[in-house]
C-alpha positions in Angstrom: 0.0 0.0 0.0 2.8 2.4 1.0 4.8 1.3 -2.1 1.8 2.0 -4.3 1.3 5.5 -2.9 4.9 6.3 -3.2 5.0 5.2 -6.8 1.8 7.2 -7.5 3.3 10.3 -5.8 6.5 9.9 -7.8 4.5 9.5 -11.1 2.6 12.7 -10.2 5.8 14.6 -9.6 7.3 13.4 -12.8 4.2 14.4 -14.7 4.1 17.9 -13.2 7.8 18.3 -13.9 7.5 17.0 -17.4 4.6 19.4 -18.1 6.6 22.3 -16.7 9.6 21.4 -18.9 7.4 21.1 -21.9 5.9 24.6 -21.3 9.4 26.2 -20.9 10.8 24.3 -23.9 7.8 25.1 -26.2 9.3 28.4 -27.5 12.5 26.6 -28.4 10.6 23.8 -30.2 8.7 26.5 -32.1 12.0 28.2 -33.0 13.5 25.0 -34.3 10.3 24.4 -36.4 10.4 27.9 -37.8 14.1 27.7 -38.7 13.2 24.9 -41.1 10.3 26.6 -42.9 10.2 28.6 -46.0 8.9 32.2 -45.8 5.6 31.4 -47.4 4.9 28.5 -45.0 5.7 30.6 -41.9 2.8 33.0 -42.7 0.4 30.4 -43.9 -3.0 30.0 -42.1 -2.1 26.4 -41.0 0.1 25.9 -38.0 2.3 22.9 -38.0 5.5 22.1 -36.1 6.8 19.9 -38.8 7.8 21.8 -42.0 6.1 20.7 -45.1 9.2 21.6 -47.1 12.4 21.5 -45.2 14.4 24.6 -45.6 17.0 24.2 -42.9 20.0 24.2 -45.2 18.8 27.4 -46.9 18.0 29.2 -43.7 21.2 28.2 -41.9 23.2 29.2 -45.0 21.6 32.7 -44.9 22.3 32.9 -41.2 26.0 32.1 -41.6 26.6 34.2 -44.7 24.7 37.5 -44.1 26.7 38.4 -41.0 30.0 37.1 -39.7 28.4 34.6 -37.3 31.7 33.1 -36.2 33.0 36.6 -35.3 29.8 37.1 -33.2 30.3 33.8 -31.4 34.0 34.4 -30.8 33.3 37.9 -29.4 30.7 36.3 -27.1 33.1 33.7 -25.9 35.9 36.3 -25.3 33.7 38.8 -23.5 32.0 36.2 -21.3 35.3 34.5 -20.5 37.1 37.7 -19.6 34.2 38.9 -17.4 33.9 35.6 -15.6 37.6 35.2 -14.9 37.9 38.7 -13.6 34.8 38.4 -11.5 36.0 35.1 -9.9 39.5 36.5 -9.2 38.0 39.5 -7.5 35.1 37.8 -5.7 36.8 34.8 -4.2 39.3 36.7 -2.0 36.6 39.2 -1.0 34.2 36.5 0.0 36.9 34.5 1.8 37.9 37.5 3.9 34.3 38.3 4.8 33.5 34.6 5.7 36.7 33.5 7.5 38.6 36.6 8.7 37.5 38.7 11.6 37.8 42.4 11.2 35.7 45.4 12.1 34.5 46.3 8.6 33.1 42.9 7.9 29.5 43.7 8.7 29.8 47.1 6.9 31.1 45.3 3.8 28.2 42.8 4.0 25.7 45.7 4.0 27.5 47.3 1.0 27.3 43.9 -0.8 23.6 43.7 -0.2 23.1 47.3 -1.3 25.1 46.6 -4.4 22.7 43.8 -5.4 20.0 46.4 -5.7 21.9 48.7 -8.1 21.1 47.8 -11.8 23.6 48.5 -14.7 21.0 51.0 -16.1 21.7 53.3 -13.2 25.4 53.6 -13.9 25.2 53.4 -17.7 25.4 57.1 -18.5 28.5 58.0 -16.3 30.2 54.8 -17.5 29.6 55.7 -21.1 30.9 59.3 -20.6 34.0 58.0 -18.9 34.7 55.4 -21.6 34.1 58.0 -24.3 36.6 60.4 -22.7 39.1 57.5 -22.4 38.6 56.6 -26.1 37.9 53.0 -25.3 34.5 52.6 -26.9 34.3 49.8 -29.5 36.7 47.6 -27.5 36.7 44.6 -25.3 37.6 46.8 -22.4 34.4 48.8 -22.7 32.4 45.5 -22.8 34.2 43.9 -19.8 35.2 46.6 -17.4 31.7 47.5 -16.0 31.1 43.9 -14.9 34.5 43.1 -13.5 33.2 43.3 -9.9 30.1 41.2 -9.2 28.5 41.7 -5.9 26.3 38.6 -6.7 29.5 36.5 -7.0 30.7 37.8 -3.7 27.4 37.0 -2.0 27.2 33.5 -3.6 30.8 32.6 -2.6 30.3 34.1 0.8 27.5 31.7 1.6 29.5 28.8 0.2 32.7 29.6 2.2 30.7 29.9 5.4 30.0 26.2 5.1 33.7 25.3 4.9 34.8 24.0 8.3 36.9 26.5 10.3 39.1 23.5 11.4 40.2 23.0 7.8 41.3 26.6 7.5 43.0 26.5 10.9 44.9 23.3 10.0 46.2 25.0 6.9 47.4 28.0 8.9 49.2 25.6 11.3 51.0 24.1 8.3 52.4 27.5 7.6 50.2 28.6 4.7 49.5 32.2 4.1 46.0 33.5 3.6 46.6 33.7 -0.1 47.9 30.1 -0.1 44.8 29.0 1.8 42.6 30.6 -0.8 44.5 29.1 -3.8 45.2 25.6 -2.4 42.3 24.9 0.1 39.3 27.2 -0.7 39.3 27.2 -4.5 39.6 23.4 -4.9 36.6 22.9 -2.6 34.6 25.7 -4.3 34.3 24.3 -7.8 30.5 23.6 -7.4 29.9 27.2 -6.4 32.2 28.5 -9.2 30.4 26.3 -11.8 27.0 27.6 -10.5 28.2 31.2 -10.8 29.6 30.5 -14.2 26.2 29.5 -15.5 24.6 32.7 -14.1 27.5 34.9 -15.4 27.8 33.5 -18.9 24.0 33.4 -19.5 23.6 37.0 -18.3 26.4 38.5 -20.4 25.9 36.3 -23.4 22.3 37.5 -23.7 23.1 41.1 -22.7 22.0 43.6 -25.4 21.6 46.7 -23.3 25.3 47.5 -22.7 26.8 46.4 -26.0 24.2 48.4 -27.8 25.5 51.5 -26.0 29.3 51.1 -26.3 29.6 49.2 -29.6 29.0 50.5 -33.1 31.8 48.5 -34.9 30.5 45.1 -36.0 34.0 43.6 -35.3 33.2 43.9 -31.6 29.5 43.0 -31.7 28.3 40.4 -29.3 25.7 37.7 -30.3 22.5 39.6 -29.4 23.8 42.8 -31.0 24.7 40.7 -34.1 21.1 39.6 -34.4 20.1 43.2 -34.7 22.7 43.7 -37.4 21.5 40.5 -39.1 17.9 41.7 -39.3 18.7 45.2 -40.3 21.2 44.2 -43.0 19.4 41.8 -45.3 17.1 39.5 -43.4 14.2 41.9 -42.9 11.2 39.8 -42.2 12.9 36.5 -43.2 11.9 34.8 -39.9 13.2 31.4 -41.0 16.8 32.7 -41.4 16.3 34.8 -38.2 15.3 31.8 -36.2 18.2 29.8 -37.6 20.6 32.6 -36.5 19.0 32.6 -33.1 19.4 28.8 -32.8 23.1 29.1 -33.7 23.6 31.8 -31.0 21.6 30.0 -28.2 23.0 26.5 -28.9 26.3 27.2 -27.0 24.4 28.2 -23.9 22.2 25.1 -23.9 25.2 22.9 -24.5 27.2 24.5 -21.6 24.3 24.1 -19.2 23.6 20.5 -20.1 27.3 19.7 -19.5 27.5 21.6 -16.2 24.0 21.0 -14.8 25.2 18.5 -12.1 27.7 21.0 -10.8 25.2 23.8 -11.1 22.7 22.0 -8.9 25.5 21.0 -6.4 26.6 24.6 -6.2 23.2 26.1 -5.6 22.4 23.4 -3.0 25.7 23.8 -1.1 25.6 27.6 -1.0 22.4 27.3 1.0 24.1 25.2 3.7 25.4 26.8 6.9 28.6 25.7 8.6 
């Protein structure tokens, strides 16, 4: 009786989760379908997910030829990688100091971190743009990366994770003669990979999909990021060619989906462990 109820409860949970997954995946399914349709079929009165005449090769060829898609993808990789590396290098020592070192300003720093979480990039966009313009660094990777080099969210996330690391482990490293920098590099970071992977997903997704800031500081297509490239793609030749536009969108979103599928186990571990209290 208990086994039957447990099985029924598990089936119900799987059904609800499957329905939720289907709802969230439906736009992507529609995008895949549209990417394989001819223009006349997209605007036809009948709605079918399976294309009557497969135009995947034609649409993907347009997506790869009308703009420099590989340049867009490479720019996205470079910008996201630079932002992520700098954010982690800055956030880990800050979070470690706040979690494991005792000093008077710790509580004040925590308050500043919480306040920083409330400040959107839109609030600082104008002064940053003016500063970069006067420094003549617009249309560069520096302009795309610098505003995001310090992530208060990363500091907050790592802070919660580091609090769960036993103090005895840190103290043992100090007794072995390690400096605080050595503890961070040889003890804390090796144990923090789940949190780093979780933050990597948040950081890469946010900055790969960011259109607001690149639209402000980039006018040269050589430095265009993937979302900005989609605007150039539509404005250049695609127009209302939604088949080619969906094909281009698929190419740009595929790296994100692949990265998440490869890192989903670490992502779940990182989110779960940052909620633990030591």
